[in-house]
Structure formats: structure tokens, C-alpha cells
C-alpha positions as CSV (number, residue, x, y, z in Angstrom):
1,X,-61.5,20.0,-44.1
2,X,-59.7,17.1,-45.7
3,X,-60.2,13.6,-44.3
4,X,-57.5,11.0,-44.2
5,X,-58.7,8.1,-46.4
6,X,-57.5,4.6,-45.4
7,X,-58.4,1.5,-47.3
8,X,-60.5,-1.3,-45.7
9,X,-58.6,-3.9,-47.5
10,X,-56.1,-4.7,-50.2
11,X,-58.9,-4.6,-53.0
12,X,-59.9,-1.2,-51.8
13,X,-56.4,0.1,-51.8
14,X,-55.7,-1.3,-55.3
15,X,-59.0,0.3,-56.7
16,X,-58.0,3.6,-55.2
17,X,-54.5,3.5,-56.7
18,X,-55.8,2.6,-60.2
19,X,-58.8,4.9,-60.1
20,X,-56.6,7.8,-59.0
21,X,-54.2,7.3,-62.0
22,X,-57.2,7.1,-64.4
23,X,-58.8,10.3,-62.8
24,X,-55.5,12.2,-62.9
25,X,-55.3,11.7,-66.7
26,X,-58.8,12.1,-67.8
27,X,-59.9,15.1,-69.9
28,X,-63.2,16.8,-70.0
29,X,-64.8,19.8,-71.8
30,X,-65.1,23.1,-69.8
31,X,-69.0,22.4,-69.7
32,X,-70.6,21.4,-66.6
33,X,-72.0,17.8,-66.8
34,X,-69.8,17.0,-69.9
35,X,-68.4,13.4,-70.0
36,X,-64.8,12.8,-69.1
37,X,-62.5,10.8,-71.3
38,X,-59.1,9.3,-71.6
39,X,-57.1,9.9,-74.7
40,X,-55.4,6.8,-76.4
41,X,-52.0,8.5,-76.1
42,X,-52.5,8.9,-72.3
43,X,-53.0,5.1,-71.6
44,X,-49.3,4.3,-71.0
45,X,-49.0,7.2,-68.6
46,X,-52.1,5.8,-66.7
47,X,-50.5,2.4,-66.4
48,X,-47.1,4.0,-65.2
49,X,-48.9,6.1,-62.6
50,X,-50.9,3.2,-61.4
51,X,-47.9,1.0,-61.0
52,X,-46.3,4.0,-59.0
53,X,-49.4,4.4,-56.9
54,X,-49.6,0.6,-56.1
55,X,-46.0,0.5,-55.1
56,X,-46.7,3.5,-52.7
57,X,-49.5,1.8,-50.9
58,X,-48.5,2.0,-47.2
59,X,-48.3,-1.4,-45.6
60,X,-48.1,-3.2,-48.9
61,X,-45.3,-5.7,-49.0
62,X,-44.6,-7.2,-52.5
63,X,-42.5,-10.3,-53.1
64,X,-41.3,-11.1,-56.6
65,X,-41.6,-14.9,-57.3
66,X,-40.1,-16.6,-60.4
67,X,-42.3,-19.3,-61.7
68,X,-40.5,-22.6,-62.3
């Protein structure tokens, strides 16, 4: 049975969005207990996916502000 995860606060939601992007792009050997790693070439994909995940946080309102 899957549970519906909901963040406690914005920090929790942002951590989940970023960690999800990292986790989705990590590699590991097919050996139980082997460490997971992120290839250098996958870093840009992680950043793009993290941005997409952040934009999709339900209830998050983002306002772009130009600094003067």
C-alpha cells in the first residue's frame, strides 16, 4: 500500500524535489549494498529535473522579482 506523502513545510518540499531528481539519476552496480553514484554527465539532467519538480510542488506560488 502506498501512502500519500505531504510536506510539512517548504524546506521539506524543496528537499524532496531535489532529492527525487538526484535519486532518479543515480547509478549503482547490480550488487546488493554497492554504493550509488551520479555520473558527471548526468548533473545537468538532475538540475533540470529538480527545477521541474520544484515548479510542480502543489501549493507553491513563485513570484519572479527583478532586483533594481
